[in-house]
N, C-alpha and C positions, 0 to 999 in steps of 0.2 A: 627201384630198391628192393629187397628183399625181405619179402613177409612172411616166413616162414611160419609166424607163430598163428599169424592171421587165416594161415590156409589152414595149419595142421586143425586149427580150434573150425574151422566151418566144413573139412571134412569128418570131423566128429560126429557135426552138427548134421550133415547132410544124411550121415548113415546111421544114427539113430534114427532118424525122421524116416530113412527107408525100412528101416529093422519096425518102425513104430506101423510104417504103411503096412509092411506084410502080417501082423502081428491083426490088424483089423480088419485084412482080407481073409484071413484066419479065420477070426471069430465071426464074418459074413457067412463063411460056408457052411459052418457049422449049424446056422442059425436052421436049417429042414432037417436035422438029426431031432427025435425025438425026444432022446434022451437032453440035450440042450435044452430044450423047450420045458421040460420039465424041472429041471434045476435051477430055471430062469424064473418058472412060476411060483416054485418054492421060495426063491431071496429075493422076489417083489412080494409074500406074502409075509416073509421073515421081516422087512425092512416096513413093511407097513406102507410100499408103495404099489400104485396101481400104474402099470404100464404095459400097455398090447407089444405082443410082438411085433407089430407093424410099424409102431412108432418109434420100439427100438432100431428097425431096421431103415428108416429113416433118418433116424440120427447119425447112425453108423455110415451110412452114404454121405452124408451132409459136411459130416465130421473129414471121413475120407476125401474127400473132394477138395476141400480147403487142406489137407495135408499133402492132397498132388502138387496142389496150388504153389503151396509155400514150400515143397520140397524141390521143383523144378525151379524159383525163382534162387531159395540158394543154391543150388548147380551153377546155375547160370552165373548168378555172383562169384561164384569161386574160382570158375573161369575168366572172368573180366575182371578180377583184384591185379593183373599186373597192366593190365593196357590203361585200366579208367579206375580208379581208386574210388572218387566219390559218385561215380554211378552203382559200383557195387555197391557200394554203403550203403546207396539208397536202398536198391535191391535187397541187403541182406535186413535192413531193416521192415520193409513192405514184407519179406518174412518170414518175421519176428512176429508183425502186427496180425498176417494172415493167419499163425500159428496159435494163436493165442485161443481163435475159435475150434481150433483142432484137439485143443489139448495136451500138445504137444512142447511140453512146458522146458524139458533139458535144454531141448535145440532152440526153443525161444533166447533163453538167457544167451547160450553161447553165437546166437547169428547178433543178438544185440549188442554183444563185446566186441565181437568183429568188425560190426558197422560202425558202431564207437570209435571203434582202435582205426579205422579207414578215414573216418574225419578228422581224426585229432594226430594220427602222424603224418606227416607232411614226406614228398617227396625226398629220392635221393638226393643231398646234396650234390654229387657230380653234375647232375645235370645243369645246378644252376655254378658249376666248377668249369663245365665246360663253354655254357655263354660268357663265362665271365673273361677266361681262356681267348674266346674270340674274340670280345671284343677289344683285350688288352692288345692283342696281333693287330688289330686294324687301327688302335689308335697307336700303336708302336708303328707301323706304316707310317701312318699318318705324320706322326712326330716325327720320323726318321726325314720324310720329304720337305719337311719345315726345319730341318735342324743343319740344313746346308745357309741356311739365312739368319740362323736365331744364332744367340751368342748362349753360353752354355749355364750361366745365371736363368736365362730365359728360358730355356729347356728344362730345368730341373724344377722349376714352378709350374711348367706345363706338367710335366708328370706328374708333382704332387697335387695336383686339379685333377688329374684323372684316376690318380688310384689315393683314396682315404689314408692307405696305411703306411705311406711316406710321411715322415716328419721333417 
């Protein structure tokens, strides 16, 4: 089944997650700049918060590691969508739950929507039709073998039993 909407939303979420990760790396790289430290301390004093630079670094590392995990899960799930929709849906839900702790809320919502859509939307009916056609062909072959021995009324009754759409 073509799951174009799910893939588009998943890639948007993955892209946003990667951008958020790059932003975290950028903030982490600026932590050793003296101007950043001064601005950080001024913001803490204005807001009345006492947070050390080491605690801020630790929280960025923790959130970044969770963001990396959720991004990898989201990308893996995006590639698995066509092959196994249930596994992909589970991976999207896990990525969304992991993303709660990293602060990546837009990607979280998109991954959650994609996961729910994958659970709700069933596989394409063409697979069902292929199975039905193959079953009909085997039952038809079986019926033709027996039709030499049966009368037409009995053959029609057997076709009605095999196919619920014949009245």
